[in-house]
N, C-alpha and C positions, 0 to 999 in steps of 0.2 A: 503494500499498500502505500502512493506516495505519502509527503508531507506537504500538507498547504498550509499560505499562510490568508484568513478572511478578513475579510474588507464590512463594518456593518453601514444601515443608508439608512436613519428613519427619514418615512414618509406619510402622510395623512389623505387619506384617497377620502372620496366623500360621493356618495349614491339618492338618487329619491325612490331607485327599487327598495334595498337590500343592504343588510351588514355583506354579508358575502361578495356581493356587483365593487361595494365601494374599496376593500380590498384588492378584487381581481382587477378594478381601472389605474392602482393605484402599481400595480404587475404589472400592468398592461404600459404604462404610459412609461417606467422605471430601461424596462426590456429596447425601448426605442432604443435607449442610451449605454443599457450596463450590460458586461457580457457578462457570462457566468457566474450568471444570477440561482444560489442553492435554494434555500430557505426563507421561509416566513417567519415574524413572531408578533399575536397582537399585540398591542402594550397600552393602548386604551383606546374607546368604544366609546359615542358620547351623538346626540342625535338633538334635532331642532322640532319642539313642536308648538302645532299650526290650527286653531279653533280646538283641543284637545286631541288629535293626531300628530302621528310620527309626521312631520314633513320629508324630512330628510336624512340622514344617518353620515357619520364624520366616523372614521377608523384610522385609527394611529399606526404603525407598521414599524418593528425594525425589519429589512433585506440584508440575507447575507449573502457576501458571491466570495467568490476564491480572483485572489491577484495573479496576475500572470507574469 
């Protein structure tokens, strides 16, 4: 097994649909410019309420990627 060095990047994704969609949007956007993304960890979940209903989700996460 080879030895790797990892870097963490903190992101916040948002979505009007779901927590999962917010995570997927953040990772997809990071994937456009960051190579070798291997894992993620959700660190915080929050939302915005309008008229007693969830209007949108914000999910903070850390993504880990290997350095070349």
